[in-house]
C-alpha positions in Angstrom: 0.1 -0.1 0.3 1.4 3.2 -0.6 2.0 5.8 2.0 -0.3 8.7 2.2 1.3 12.3 1.9 2.3 14.1 5.2 2.6 17.3 5.9 4.1 18.8 9.1 3.2 22.5 10.9 6.5 23.1 10.2 5.4 23.3 6.4 6.1 26.6 4.4 2.9 28.2 3.9 1.9 27.9 0.4 1.8 31.9 -1.0 -1.8 33.0 -1.7 -2.9 34.1 -5.1 -4.1 37.5 -5.5 -6.1 37.3 -9.0 -5.9 41.0 -9.3 -2.2 41.4 -9.4 -2.4 38.4 -11.5 -4.6 40.1 -14.2 -1.9 43.2 -14.3 0.5 40.8 -15.9 -1.9 39.8 -18.3 -3.0 43.0 -19.4 -2.4 43.9 -23.1 0.6 46.9 -22.7 -0.9 48.4 -25.4 -4.0 49.4 -23.9 -3.7 52.1 -21.8 -5.8 52.8 -17.9 -8.0 55.7 -17.3 -5.5 57.6 -15.2 -2.5 56.4 -18.3 -4.8 58.1 -21.1 -5.2 61.2 -19.0 -1.9 61.7 -18.6 -0.8 61.1 -22.1 -3.6 62.7 -23.5 -5.9 65.0 -21.5 -3.3 66.5 -20.0 -0.7 66.8 -22.5 0.5 69.5 -24.6 -1.0 68.3 -27.7 -4.8 68.2 -26.5 -4.0 71.9 -25.4 -2.6 72.7 -28.9 -5.7 71.6 -30.7 -7.9 73.2 -28.3 -6.4 76.9 -29.0 -6.1 75.7 -32.9 -10.1 75.4 -32.8 -10.5 79.0 -31.3 -8.0 80.0 -34.3 -9.8 78.0 -37.2 -13.3 78.8 -35.9 -15.8 81.1 -38.6 -19.4 81.8 -37.6 -21.4 80.6 -40.4 -19.4 77.3 -41.2 -19.8 73.8 -40.3 -17.2 73.6 -37.4 -16.5 70.0 -36.2 -14.9 67.8 -34.2 -13.5 64.5 -34.7 -12.7 62.2 -32.4 -11.0 58.6 -33.1 -10.8 55.5 -31.0 -9.8 53.4 -33.5 -12.5 50.1 -34.5 -12.9 48.7 -38.1 -13.2 52.4 -39.2 -9.1 52.9 -38.1 -7.8 49.4 -39.2 -5.9 47.2 -42.2 -5.7 43.8 -43.0 -2.9 42.0 -41.0 -1.9 38.1 -41.6 -4.3 37.5 -38.3 -7.0 39.5 -39.8 -8.5 43.2 -39.5 -5.9 45.1 -36.6 -5.9 49.1 -35.1 -3.5 50.5 -37.8 -2.4 54.1 -38.8 -3.8 57.6 -37.7 -7.1 59.2 -38.1 -5.4 61.7 -40.4 -4.1 58.9 -43.0 -8.1 57.3 -42.7 -9.5 60.5 -43.6 -6.9 61.0 -46.5 -7.6 57.9 -47.9 -11.5 58.5 -48.2 -11.5 61.4 -50.0 -14.7 62.8 -48.8 -17.1 65.0 -51.3 -17.1 67.9 -49.1 -16.3 71.7 -49.2 -13.2 72.6 -47.2 -14.8 76.1 -47.6 -18.1 75.4 -45.9 -16.8 72.6 -43.3 -13.7 72.5 -41.1 -12.8 69.1 -39.9 -10.8 69.4 -36.5 -9.3 65.7 -36.3 -7.9 64.4 -32.6 -7.0 60.7 -32.3 -7.8 59.6 -28.8 -6.5 55.9 -29.2 -6.8 53.3 -32.1 -8.2 50.0 -30.4 -10.0 46.9 -30.8 -13.5 48.4 -29.4 -14.3 44.8 -28.3 -11.5 45.1 -25.8 -13.0 48.9 -24.6 -14.0 48.9 -21.0 -16.6 51.3 -19.1 -14.8 52.2 -16.2 -11.2 52.8 -18.2 -11.7 53.6 -22.4 -15.2 54.9 -22.1 -15.0 56.5 -19.2 -12.2 58.6 -21.0 -13.8 59.4 -23.9 -16.6 61.1 -22.0 -13.9 62.9 -20.3 -12.5 64.2 -23.3 -15.8 65.4 -24.2 -16.7 67.1 -21.3 -13.3 69.1 -21.4 -14.5 70.1 -24.6 -18.0 70.9 -23.9 -16.9 73.2 -21.2 -13.6 75.1 -22.6 -14.1 75.3 -26.2 -18.3 75.1 -27.0 -18.4 78.5 -28.6 -15.8 77.1 -31.6 -17.5 73.8 -32.0 -21.1 73.0 -34.1 -20.6 69.0 -33.5 -18.5 66.1 -32.8 -18.4 63.4 -34.6 -16.6 59.8 -32.5 -15.5 57.2 -34.9 -15.8 54.0 -32.8 -16.1 50.1 -33.8 -19.3 48.8 -34.1 -19.0 46.2 -31.7 -19.4 48.2 -28.5 -20.5 51.1 -30.2 -24.1 50.9 -28.5 -22.8 50.7 -25.0 -20.3 53.8 -25.4 -22.9 55.6 -26.8 -25.4 54.6 -24.1 -23.1 55.7 -21.6 -22.4 58.8 -22.9 -25.9 59.8 -23.2 -26.0 59.0 -19.8 -23.0 61.0 -18.7 -23.6 63.7 -20.8 -27.4 64.1 -20.5 -27.7 66.9 -18.2 -27.7 70.2 -20.3 -26.3 69.0 -23.1 -25.6 72.0 -25.8 -24.2 70.2 -28.9 -25.0 67.5 -31.2 -22.2 64.0 -30.9 -22.7 61.6 -33.4 -20.9 57.9 -33.3 -19.6 56.5 -36.6 -18.0 53.5 -37.5 -17.8 51.0 -40.5 -17.6 47.3 -41.3 -14.4 48.2 -43.9 -11.7 49.8 -43.0 -11.3 53.6 -44.0 -8.6 53.5 -46.2 -9.9 50.3 -47.8 -11.4 50.5 -51.4 -14.8 50.7 -51.7 -15.6 51.2 -47.8 -18.6 51.8 -45.9 -16.9 54.5 -43.9 -17.0 57.1 -47.0 -20.7 57.0 -47.2 -21.2 56.5 -42.8 -19.1 59.5 -42.9 -20.4 61.3 -45.5 -24.0 61.5 -44.1 -22.6 62.6 -40.9 -20.9 65.6 -42.4 -24.6 66.5 -44.3 -26.2 65.5 -40.9 -24.5 67.8 -39.0 -25.1 71.0 -40.5 -29.1 70.1 -40.3 -28.7 69.2 -36.5 -26.6 72.4 -35.9 -29.6 74.6 -37.5 -32.1 72.7 -36.1 -30.1 73.2 -32.7 -30.6 69.0 -31.7 -28.2 68.5 -28.4 -28.0 64.4 -28.1 -26.2 61.6 -28.6 -26.7 59.7 -31.6 -25.3 56.7 -33.8 -25.4 57.3 -37.6 -24.2 54.3 -39.5 -25.8 54.0 -43.0 -29.2 56.0 -43.7 -30.9 55.8 -39.7 -29.6 58.7 -37.3 -30.8 56.5 -34.1 -30.9 58.2 -30.3 -27.7 56.8 -28.6 -30.5 54.9 -25.6 -32.7 53.3 -28.6 -30.1 52.2 -30.4 -29.0 48.4 -31.2 -26.7 46.7 -33.5 -28.6 44.7 -36.1 -25.8 43.4 -38.4 -22.0 43.1 -38.7 -22.3 43.4 -42.8 -25.0 45.8 -43.9 -23.8 49.8 -43.9 -26.9 50.4 -41.6 -25.7 48.1 -38.7 -28.3 49.8 -36.0 -31.3 50.5 -35.8 -33.6 52.0 -32.8 -35.6 49.3 -31.1 -39.2 50.9 -31.6 -38.4 51.4 -35.2 -38.0 55.3 -35.0 -35.2 56.8 -36.6 -34.6 60.4 -35.3 -33.9 61.2 -38.6 -33.3 58.9 -42.3 -30.9 60.1 -44.5 -32.3 59.5 -47.7 -31.3 62.4 -50.1 -28.8 65.1 -50.4 -31.6 67.6 -49.9 -31.6 69.2 -46.4 -34.9 70.9 -46.7 -36.7 67.5 -47.5 -35.7 66.0 -44.3 -37.9 65.2 -41.4 -36.9 65.2 -38.2 -38.4 62.9 -35.7 -40.3 65.4 -32.9 -39.0 63.9 -30.5 -35.2 64.7 -30.7 -33.7 66.9 -28.0 -32.8 70.4 -28.5 -30.2 72.6 -26.9 -31.8 74.6 -23.9 -30.1 77.7 -22.8 -31.7 77.6 -19.6 -30.1 74.7 -18.3 -26.8 74.6 -17.8 -24.3 71.9 -18.6 -23.8 69.6 -15.4 -22.2 66.4 -16.7 -22.0 63.4 -14.1 -18.5 62.5 -14.8 -18.4 61.2 -11.5 -20.3 58.2 -11.5 -18.6 55.3 -13.2 -18.4 52.9 -10.3 -21.2 50.3 -10.9 -24.1 49.9 -8.2 -24.6 46.3 -9.0 -28.3 47.0 -9.7 -29.2 43.5 -12.3 -31.4 43.8 -15.1 -33.0 40.3 -15.8 -35.5 38.8 -17.8 -39.0 38.0 -16.2 -39.6 35.3 -18.4 -38.3 31.5 -16.8 -37.4 32.6 -13.5 -38.4 30.1 -10.7 -40.4 32.0 -7.4 -37.7 31.1 -5.2 -34.9 32.8 -7.4 -37.1 36.0 -8.1 -37.1 36.4 -4.5 -33.8 35.6 -3.6 -32.5 38.5 -6.1 -34.7 41.1 -5.0 -33.7 40.5 -1.5 -30.2 40.8 -2.1 -30.6 43.6 -4.7 -30.7 47.0 -3.8 -33.3 47.8 -6.7 -34.1 45.2 -9.3 -35.4 45.7 -12.7 -37.3 43.2 -14.2 -37.3 43.1 -18.3 -40.8 42.4 -20.0 -40.8 40.0 -23.6 -42.9 42.8 -24.8 -45.1 45.8 -23.8 -46.8 43.4 -21.7 -46.2 40.0 -22.8 -44.4 37.6 -20.2 -45.2 33.9 -19.7 -44.3 33.9 -15.8 -45.8 37.3 -14.3 -44.9 36.5 -10.8 -47.0 40.2 -10.0 -47.9 38.5 -6.6 -44.6 38.5 -5.5 -43.6 41.7 -7.0 -46.5 43.4 -5.7 -45.9 42.3 -2.1 -41.6 43.3 -2.8 -42.7 47.0 -3.7 -45.3 47.1 -0.8 -42.5 46.1 1.6 -40.3 48.7 0.6 -38.0 46.9 -1.7 -37.1 49.0 -4.9 -38.9 46.9 -8.0 -39.0 48.4 -11.5 -40.4 46.4 -14.9 -38.4 47.4 -18.1 -40.1 47.8 -21.4 -37.9 46.5 -24.6 -40.2 49.3 -26.6 -40.2 53.2 -25.9 -43.2 53.8 -27.3 -45.0 51.1 -25.4 -46.7 51.3 -22.0 -48.4 47.9 -19.8 -51.2 46.7 -22.2 -53.7 46.2 -19.0 -57.1 44.7 -20.7 -55.4 42.8 -23.4 -52.9 40.6 -22.4 -53.6 38.6 -19.2 -49.8 39.2 -18.1 -50.6 43.1 -18.6 -53.7 43.1 -16.6 -51.7 41.2 -13.4 -48.7 43.2 -13.5 -50.8 46.5 -13.8 -52.8 45.9 -10.7 -48.8 45.7 -9.0 -48.5 49.2 -9.3 -45.0 48.9 -10.0 -43.1 51.1 -11.9 -42.3 50.8 -15.9 -39.1 52.0 -17.4 -38.4 52.2 -21.0 -34.5 51.7 -22.8 -32.2 49.3 -23.6 -30.7 47.0 -21.0 -27.3 48.5 -21.0 -28.9 52.5 -20.5 -31.1 51.6 -18.1 -28.5 49.8 -15.7 -26.3 53.2 -15.9 -28.9 55.2 -15.7 -30.4 53.2 -12.7 -26.6 53.5 -11.6 -26.7 57.0 -11.6 -29.9 57.5 -9.8 -28.4 55.7 -6.7 -25.5 57.4 -7.0 -26.8 60.8 -7.4 -29.7 60.3 -4.9 -27.4 59.6 -1.9 -30.1 57.2 -1.2 -30.3 56.4 2.4 -31.3 52.5 2.8 -32.3 50.5 6.2 -32.4 47.1 7.5 -35.8 45.1 7.7 -36.0 41.8 8.7 -36.7 39.5 5.8 -36.4 41.8 3.2 -32.9 43.3 3.4 -31.3 46.2 2.3 -34.4 48.6 0.9 -34.6 52.1 0.6 -36.0 54.7 3.2 -39.9 55.1 2.0 -38.9 59.3 1.3 -36.1 57.7 -0.9 -38.0 55.1 -2.4 -40.7 57.8 -3.8 -37.9 59.6 -5.5 -36.4 57.3 -7.1 -39.7 56.1 -8.8 -40.4 59.5 -9.7 -37.2 60.3 -11.3 
Protein backbone atom coordinates (compact mmCIF):
# COMPACT_ATOMS: atom_id res chain seq x y z
CA UNK A 1 0.00 0.00 0.00
CA UNK A 2 1.29 3.41 -0.88
CA UNK A 3 1.94 5.66 2.04
CA UNK A 4 -0.27 8.69 2.32
CA UNK A 5 1.43 12.02 1.89
CA UNK A 6 2.13 13.67 5.22
CA UNK A 7 2.35 17.34 6.03
CA UNK A 8 3.75 18.90 9.15
CA UNK A 9 3.06 22.14 10.87
CA UNK A 10 6.59 23.20 10.01
CA UNK A 11 5.90 23.08 6.26
CA UNK A 12 6.06 26.54 4.65
CA UNK A 13 2.63 27.96 3.84
CA UNK A 14 1.64 28.23 0.17
CA UNK A 15 1.69 31.87 -0.94
CA UNK A 16 -1.82 33.21 -1.41
CA UNK A 17 -2.92 33.88 -4.98
CA UNK A 18 -3.95 37.46 -5.71
CA UNK A 19 -6.18 37.42 -8.79
CA UNK A 20 -6.19 41.21 -9.08
CA UNK A 21 -2.40 41.39 -9.17
CA UNK A 22 -2.23 38.48 -11.61
CA UNK A 23 -4.67 40.23 -13.95
CA UNK A 24 -2.26 43.16 -14.19
CA UNK A 25 0.44 40.89 -15.55
CA UNK A 26 -1.69 39.58 -18.41
CA UNK A 27 -3.09 42.94 -19.46
CA UNK A 28 -2.36 44.03 -23.03
CA UNK A 29 0.47 46.58 -22.59
CA UNK A 30 -0.85 48.61 -25.55
CA UNK A 31 -4.15 49.24 -23.74
CA UNK A 32 -3.78 52.24 -21.45
CA UNK A 33 -5.81 52.67 -18.27
CA UNK A 34 -7.96 55.73 -17.58
CA UNK A 35 -5.24 57.38 -15.52
CA UNK A 36 -2.59 56.62 -18.15
CA UNK A 37 -4.77 58.01 -20.95
CA UNK A 38 -5.59 61.09 -18.94
CA UNK A 39 -1.90 61.77 -18.27
CA UNK A 40 -0.85 60.98 -21.83
CA UNK A 41 -3.65 62.70 -23.78
CA UNK A 42 -5.93 64.91 -21.73
CA UNK A 43 -3.08 66.64 -19.88
CA UNK A 44 -0.66 66.54 -22.80
CA UNK A 45 0.65 69.42 -24.88
CA UNK A 46 -0.91 68.06 -28.08
CA UNK A 47 -4.43 68.27 -26.67
CA UNK A 48 -3.93 71.82 -25.37
CA UNK A 49 -2.55 72.84 -28.76
CA UNK A 50 -5.59 71.23 -30.41
CA UNK A 51 -7.98 73.26 -28.25
CA UNK A 52 -6.14 76.47 -29.10
CA UNK A 53 -6.41 75.65 -32.80
CA UNK A 54 -10.20 75.30 -32.51
CA UNK A 55 -10.50 78.95 -31.57
CA UNK A 56 -8.14 80.08 -34.33
CA UNK A 57 -9.88 78.03 -37.05
CA UNK A 58 -13.44 78.83 -36.00
CA UNK A 59 -15.51 80.75 -38.51
CA UNK A 60 -19.11 81.68 -37.84
CA UNK A 61 -21.45 80.51 -40.59
CA UNK A 62 -19.27 77.53 -41.43
CA UNK A 63 -19.71 74.05 -40.00
CA UNK A 64 -17.01 73.58 -37.35
CA UNK A 65 -16.79 69.92 -36.34
CA UNK A 66 -14.51 67.99 -34.02
CA UNK A 67 -13.77 64.39 -35.04
CA UNK A 68 -12.40 62.18 -32.25
CA UNK A 69 -10.86 58.84 -33.20
CA UNK A 70 -10.97 55.74 -31.01
CA UNK A 71 -10.05 53.02 -33.49
CA UNK A 72 -12.23 50.06 -34.40
CA UNK A 73 -12.60 48.68 -37.92
CA UNK A 74 -12.82 52.25 -39.24
CA UNK A 75 -9.15 52.74 -38.39
CA UNK A 76 -7.84 49.22 -39.04
CA UNK A 77 -5.86 47.51 -41.77
CA UNK A 78 -5.52 43.94 -43.03
CA UNK A 79 -2.82 41.80 -41.43
CA UNK A 80 -1.89 38.11 -41.58
CA UNK A 81 -4.12 37.60 -38.53
CA UNK A 82 -7.05 39.61 -39.82
CA UNK A 83 -8.03 43.27 -39.32
CA UNK A 84 -6.10 45.10 -36.62
CA UNK A 85 -5.79 48.73 -35.46
CA UNK A 86 -3.29 50.54 -37.66
CA UNK A 87 -2.36 53.98 -38.91
CA UNK A 88 -3.59 57.39 -37.84
CA UNK A 89 -6.98 59.09 -37.98
CA UNK A 90 -5.49 61.63 -40.38
CA UNK A 91 -4.42 58.86 -42.79
CA UNK A 92 -7.92 57.36 -42.72
CA UNK A 93 -9.51 60.67 -43.66
CA UNK A 94 -7.01 61.31 -46.43
CA UNK A 95 -7.76 57.87 -47.89
CA UNK A 96 -11.53 58.42 -47.90
CA UNK A 97 -11.35 61.58 -50.05
CA UNK A 98 -14.68 62.82 -48.75
CA UNK A 99 -16.72 64.96 -51.16
CA UNK A 100 -17.11 68.03 -48.98
CA UNK A 101 -16.19 71.69 -49.48
CA UNK A 102 -13.34 72.68 -47.13
CA UNK A 103 -14.47 76.28 -47.48
CA UNK A 104 -17.78 75.40 -45.85
CA UNK A 105 -16.77 72.69 -43.37
CA UNK A 106 -13.89 72.75 -40.92
CA UNK A 107 -12.91 69.25 -39.76
CA UNK A 108 -10.74 69.24 -36.65
CA UNK A 109 -9.27 65.74 -36.15
CA UNK A 110 -7.88 64.41 -32.89
CA UNK A 111 -7.03 60.78 -32.14
CA UNK A 112 -7.69 59.61 -28.58
CA UNK A 113 -6.43 56.07 -29.14
CA UNK A 114 -6.63 53.29 -31.73
CA UNK A 115 -8.02 50.15 -30.08
CA UNK A 116 -10.12 47.18 -31.09
CA UNK A 117 -13.51 48.27 -29.78
CA UNK A 118 -14.28 44.83 -28.34
CA UNK A 119 -11.53 45.51 -25.77
CA UNK A 120 -12.92 48.83 -24.55
CA UNK A 121 -13.86 48.95 -20.87
CA UNK A 122 -16.56 51.16 -19.36
CA UNK A 123 -14.54 52.17 -16.31
CA UNK A 124 -11.40 52.94 -18.31
CA UNK A 125 -11.68 53.80 -22.00
CA UNK A 126 -15.32 54.79 -22.34
CA UNK A 127 -15.01 56.88 -19.21
CA UNK A 128 -11.96 58.56 -20.77
CA UNK A 129 -13.92 59.38 -23.94
CA UNK A 130 -16.55 61.05 -21.76
CA UNK A 131 -13.90 63.09 -19.93
CA UNK A 132 -12.45 64.39 -23.21
CA UNK A 133 -15.90 65.40 -24.49
CA UNK A 134 -16.70 67.12 -21.20
CA UNK A 135 -13.42 69.06 -21.33
CA UNK A 136 -14.11 70.24 -24.90
CA UNK A 137 -17.76 71.04 -24.16
CA UNK A 138 -16.75 73.20 -21.19
CA UNK A 139 -13.70 74.95 -22.65
CA UNK A 140 -14.41 75.13 -26.40
CA UNK A 141 -18.18 75.04 -26.82
CA UNK A 142 -18.29 78.43 -28.56
CA UNK A 143 -16.00 77.17 -31.35
CA UNK A 144 -17.62 73.78 -31.99
CA UNK A 145 -20.87 73.06 -33.84
CA UNK A 146 -20.85 69.31 -33.21
CA UNK A 147 -18.83 66.18 -32.53
CA UNK A 148 -18.25 63.01 -34.54
CA UNK A 149 -16.77 60.03 -32.72
CA UNK A 150 -15.29 57.27 -34.89
CA UNK A 151 -15.79 53.98 -33.07
CA UNK A 152 -15.81 50.24 -33.61
CA UNK A 153 -19.29 48.78 -34.06
CA UNK A 154 -18.86 45.93 -31.55
CA UNK A 155 -19.26 48.18 -28.51
CA UNK A 156 -20.65 51.32 -30.11
CA UNK A 157 -24.01 50.89 -28.38
CA UNK A 158 -22.37 50.56 -24.95
CA UNK A 159 -20.29 53.71 -25.47
CA UNK A 160 -23.26 55.64 -26.87
CA UNK A 161 -25.47 54.55 -23.96
CA UNK A 162 -22.84 55.63 -21.45
CA UNK A 163 -22.23 59.00 -23.09
CA UNK A 164 -25.94 59.76 -23.31
CA UNK A 165 -26.17 59.16 -19.57
CA UNK A 166 -23.03 61.07 -18.55
CA UNK A 167 -23.57 64.04 -20.90
CA UNK A 168 -27.35 64.14 -20.80
CA UNK A 169 -27.89 67.04 -18.39
CA UNK A 170 -27.81 70.37 -20.24
CA UNK A 171 -25.96 69.14 -23.35
CA UNK A 172 -25.73 71.91 -25.96
CA UNK A 173 -24.11 70.20 -28.95
CA UNK A 174 -24.97 67.16 -31.13
CA UNK A 175 -22.67 64.14 -30.81
CA UNK A 176 -22.78 61.33 -33.36
CA UNK A 177 -20.94 58.02 -33.26
CA UNK A 178 -20.12 56.35 -36.54
CA UNK A 179 -17.92 53.54 -37.80
CA UNK A 180 -17.71 51.10 -40.65
CA UNK A 181 -17.74 47.42 -41.55
CA UNK A 182 -14.61 47.89 -43.69
CA UNK A 183 -11.49 49.98 -42.92
CA UNK A 184 -11.62 53.57 -44.12
CA UNK A 185 -8.42 53.02 -46.13
CA UNK A 186 -9.93 50.12 -48.05
CA UNK A 187 -11.36 50.75 -51.50
CA UNK A 188 -15.16 51.02 -51.64
CA UNK A 189 -15.38 51.13 -47.84
CA UNK A 190 -18.73 52.02 -46.29
CA UNK A 191 -16.73 54.43 -44.10
CA UNK A 192 -16.98 57.03 -46.89
CA UNK A 193 -20.77 56.76 -47.06
CA UNK A 194 -21.18 56.86 -43.27
CA UNK A 195 -18.87 59.83 -42.74
CA UNK A 196 -20.35 61.73 -45.68
CA UNK A 197 -23.80 61.29 -44.13
CA UNK A 198 -22.47 62.51 -40.79
CA UNK A 199 -21.19 65.71 -42.37
CA UNK A 200 -24.51 66.35 -44.11
CA UNK A 201 -26.56 65.60 -41.02
CA UNK A 202 -24.49 67.80 -38.69
CA UNK A 203 -25.33 70.93 -40.63
CA UNK A 204 -29.00 70.06 -40.24
CA UNK A 205 -28.55 69.24 -36.53
CA UNK A 206 -26.82 72.55 -35.90
CA UNK A 207 -29.52 74.54 -37.68
CA UNK A 208 -32.23 72.74 -35.66
CA UNK A 209 -30.37 73.04 -32.31
CA UNK A 210 -30.42 69.26 -31.77
CA UNK A 211 -28.30 68.33 -28.75
CA UNK A 212 -28.06 64.69 -27.83
CA UNK A 213 -25.90 61.60 -28.36
CA UNK A 214 -26.74 59.61 -31.51
CA UNK A 215 -25.49 56.84 -33.80
CA UNK A 216 -25.33 57.19 -37.58
CA UNK A 217 -24.16 54.20 -39.60
CA UNK A 218 -25.88 53.96 -42.96
CA UNK A 219 -28.84 56.27 -43.43
CA UNK A 220 -30.64 56.15 -40.07
CA UNK A 221 -29.83 58.57 -37.26
CA UNK A 222 -30.68 56.75 -34.02
CA UNK A 223 -30.87 58.03 -30.46
CA UNK A 224 -28.08 56.49 -28.38
CA UNK A 225 -30.44 55.15 -25.72
CA UNK A 226 -32.62 53.54 -28.40
CA UNK A 227 -29.91 51.89 -30.46
CA UNK A 228 -29.25 48.21 -31.09
CA UNK A 229 -26.75 46.60 -33.45
CA UNK A 230 -28.44 44.42 -36.04
CA UNK A 231 -25.73 43.54 -38.56
CA UNK A 232 -22.01 42.78 -38.87
CA UNK A 233 -22.03 43.31 -42.65
CA UNK A 234 -24.68 45.78 -43.72
CA UNK A 235 -23.86 49.48 -43.68
CA UNK A 236 -27.16 50.03 -41.86
CA UNK A 237 -25.78 48.22 -38.82
CA UNK A 238 -27.90 49.96 -36.18
CA UNK A 239 -31.57 50.64 -35.71
CA UNK A 240 -33.91 51.98 -33.09
CA UNK A 241 -35.61 49.57 -30.72
CA UNK A 242 -38.97 51.16 -31.42
CA UNK A 243 -38.39 51.42 -35.16
CA UNK A 244 -38.39 55.21 -35.11
CA UNK A 245 -35.06 56.78 -36.09
CA UNK A 246 -34.62 60.47 -35.32
CA UNK A 247 -33.87 61.10 -38.99
CA UNK A 248 -33.57 59.16 -42.23
CA UNK A 249 -30.83 60.42 -44.52
CA UNK A 250 -32.54 59.37 -47.73
CA UNK A 251 -31.34 62.16 -50.01
CA UNK A 252 -29.02 65.14 -50.26
CA UNK A 253 -31.76 67.75 -50.08
CA UNK A 254 -31.75 68.82 -46.46
CA UNK A 255 -35.02 70.73 -46.86
CA UNK A 256 -36.83 67.42 -47.45
CA UNK A 257 -35.57 65.65 -44.32
CA UNK A 258 -38.02 65.09 -41.51
CA UNK A 259 -36.62 65.20 -37.97
CA UNK A 260 -38.45 63.07 -35.43
CA UNK A 261 -40.36 65.36 -33.06
CA UNK A 262 -38.81 63.64 -30.04
CA UNK A 263 -35.29 64.90 -30.82
CA UNK A 264 -33.74 66.70 -27.86
CA UNK A 265 -32.90 70.38 -28.36
CA UNK A 266 -30.33 72.59 -26.68
CA UNK A 267 -31.86 74.65 -23.88
CA UNK A 268 -29.89 77.70 -22.77
CA UNK A 269 -31.79 77.81 -19.47
CA UNK A 270 -30.26 74.51 -18.34
CA UNK A 271 -26.55 74.56 -17.39
CA UNK A 272 -24.27 71.80 -18.65
CA UNK A 273 -23.72 69.63 -15.58
CA UNK A 274 -22.28 66.25 -16.61
CA UNK A 275 -22.32 63.21 -14.36
CA UNK A 276 -18.69 62.28 -14.95
CA UNK A 277 -18.06 61.35 -11.33
CA UNK A 278 -20.42 58.39 -11.69
CA UNK A 279 -18.62 55.40 -13.10
CA UNK A 280 -18.49 52.75 -10.39
CA UNK A 281 -21.22 50.14 -10.75
CA UNK A 282 -24.04 50.01 -8.25
CA UNK A 283 -24.51 46.33 -9.17
CA UNK A 284 -28.15 46.77 -10.11
CA UNK A 285 -29.32 43.71 -12.07
CA UNK A 286 -31.47 43.93 -15.19
CA UNK A 287 -32.97 40.47 -15.61
CA UNK A 288 -35.59 38.76 -17.77
CA UNK A 289 -38.79 38.01 -15.92
CA UNK A 290 -39.62 35.02 -18.08
CA UNK A 291 -38.67 31.49 -17.01
CA UNK A 292 -37.30 32.40 -13.59
CA UNK A 293 -38.44 30.39 -10.58
CA UNK A 294 -40.33 32.09 -7.73
CA UNK A 295 -37.51 31.19 -5.33
CA UNK A 296 -34.74 32.70 -7.47
CA UNK A 297 -36.87 35.78 -8.14
CA UNK A 298 -37.37 36.33 -4.40
CA UNK A 299 -33.70 35.76 -3.59
CA UNK A 300 -32.61 38.26 -6.26
CA UNK A 301 -35.02 40.90 -4.96
CA UNK A 302 -33.82 40.45 -1.39
CA UNK A 303 -30.09 40.68 -2.15
CA UNK A 304 -30.35 43.56 -4.66
CA UNK A 305 -30.59 47.23 -3.81
CA UNK A 306 -32.81 47.75 -6.87
CA UNK A 307 -33.94 45.05 -9.28
CA UNK A 308 -35.10 45.78 -12.83
CA UNK A 309 -37.16 43.04 -14.52
CA UNK A 310 -37.41 42.91 -18.31
CA UNK A 311 -40.65 42.02 -20.08
CA UNK A 312 -40.69 40.16 -23.37
CA UNK A 313 -42.85 42.80 -24.98
CA UNK A 314 -45.16 45.62 -23.96
CA UNK A 315 -46.66 43.28 -21.35
CA UNK A 316 -46.32 39.70 -22.51
CA UNK A 317 -44.57 37.34 -20.16
CA UNK A 318 -45.42 33.71 -19.36
CA UNK A 319 -44.48 34.06 -15.69
CA UNK A 320 -45.39 37.48 -14.33
CA UNK A 321 -44.84 36.65 -10.64
CA UNK A 322 -46.98 39.73 -10.08
CA UNK A 323 -47.85 38.66 -6.54
CA UNK A 324 -44.19 38.45 -5.49
CA UNK A 325 -43.20 41.68 -7.24
CA UNK A 326 -46.21 43.51 -5.84
CA UNK A 327 -45.54 42.30 -2.29
CA UNK A 328 -41.89 43.27 -2.53
CA UNK A 329 -42.85 46.79 -3.66
CA UNK A 330 -45.36 47.05 -0.80
CA UNK A 331 -42.66 46.05 1.67
CA UNK A 332 -40.41 48.87 0.48
CA UNK A 333 -38.13 46.94 -1.85
CA UNK A 334 -37.42 48.88 -5.10
CA UNK A 335 -38.69 46.78 -8.00
CA UNK A 336 -38.98 48.17 -11.53
CA UNK A 337 -40.32 46.74 -14.80
CA UNK A 338 -38.48 47.40 -18.06
CA UNK A 339 -40.17 47.40 -21.44
CA UNK A 340 -37.87 46.88 -24.44
CA UNK A 341 -40.13 49.12 -26.53
CA UNK A 342 -39.82 52.85 -25.98
CA UNK A 343 -43.33 53.68 -27.14
CA UNK A 344 -45.10 50.88 -25.25
CA UNK A 345 -46.96 50.76 -21.96
CA UNK A 346 -48.42 47.92 -19.95
CA UNK A 347 -51.39 46.78 -21.99
CA UNK A 348 -53.74 45.98 -19.17
CA UNK A 349 -56.95 44.34 -20.39
CA UNK A 350 -55.30 43.06 -23.59
CA UNK A 351 -52.77 40.62 -22.21
CA UNK A 352 -53.42 38.71 -19.03
CA UNK A 353 -49.82 39.38 -17.99
CA UNK A 354 -50.26 43.10 -18.52
CA UNK A 355 -53.38 43.17 -16.39
CA UNK A 356 -51.68 41.34 -13.51
CA UNK A 357 -48.61 43.55 -13.56
CA UNK A 358 -50.59 46.77 -13.92
CA UNK A 359 -52.57 45.94 -10.77
CA UNK A 360 -49.28 45.62 -8.86
CA UNK A 361 -48.55 49.34 -9.47
CA UNK A 362 -44.88 48.67 -10.18
CA UNK A 363 -43.03 51.53 -11.92
CA UNK A 364 -42.06 50.96 -15.56
CA UNK A 365 -38.99 52.21 -17.41
CA UNK A 366 -38.20 52.07 -21.11
CA UNK A 367 -34.84 51.75 -22.84
CA UNK A 368 -32.03 49.43 -23.82
CA UNK A 369 -30.73 47.11 -21.12
CA UNK A 370 -27.32 48.77 -20.83
CA UNK A 371 -28.87 52.25 -20.70
CA UNK A 372 -31.35 51.29 -18.00
CA UNK A 373 -28.56 49.76 -15.91
CA UNK A 374 -26.51 52.94 -16.30
CA UNK A 375 -29.53 55.09 -15.49
CA UNK A 376 -30.33 53.16 -12.31
CA UNK A 377 -26.66 53.32 -11.37
CA UNK A 378 -26.63 57.09 -11.76
CA UNK A 379 -29.86 57.51 -9.79
CA UNK A 380 -28.43 55.52 -6.92
CA UNK A 381 -25.30 57.62 -6.71
CA UNK A 382 -26.89 60.97 -7.53
CA UNK A 383 -29.67 60.72 -4.98
CA UNK A 384 -27.25 59.46 -2.30
CA UNK A 385 -30.01 57.07 -1.37
CA UNK A 386 -30.22 55.91 2.22
CA UNK A 387 -31.03 52.31 3.06
CA UNK A 388 -32.44 50.64 6.11
CA UNK A 389 -32.64 47.00 7.11
CA UNK A 390 -35.92 45.19 7.60
CA UNK A 391 -36.01 41.62 8.77
CA UNK A 392 -36.81 39.24 5.91
CA UNK A 393 -36.47 41.92 3.24
CA UNK A 394 -32.79 42.87 3.42
CA UNK A 395 -31.37 46.22 2.35
CA UNK A 396 -34.16 48.55 1.24
CA UNK A 397 -34.73 52.21 0.59
CA UNK A 398 -36.32 54.51 3.10
CA UNK A 399 -39.91 55.33 2.00
CA UNK A 400 -38.95 58.91 1.13
CA UNK A 401 -36.00 57.85 -1.03
CA UNK A 402 -38.09 55.17 -2.72
CA UNK A 403 -40.58 57.86 -3.75
CA UNK A 404 -37.73 59.98 -5.13
CA UNK A 405 -36.35 57.06 -7.12
CA UNK A 406 -39.70 56.17 -8.64
CA UNK A 407 -40.51 59.80 -9.39
CA UNK A 408 -37.31 60.17 -11.42
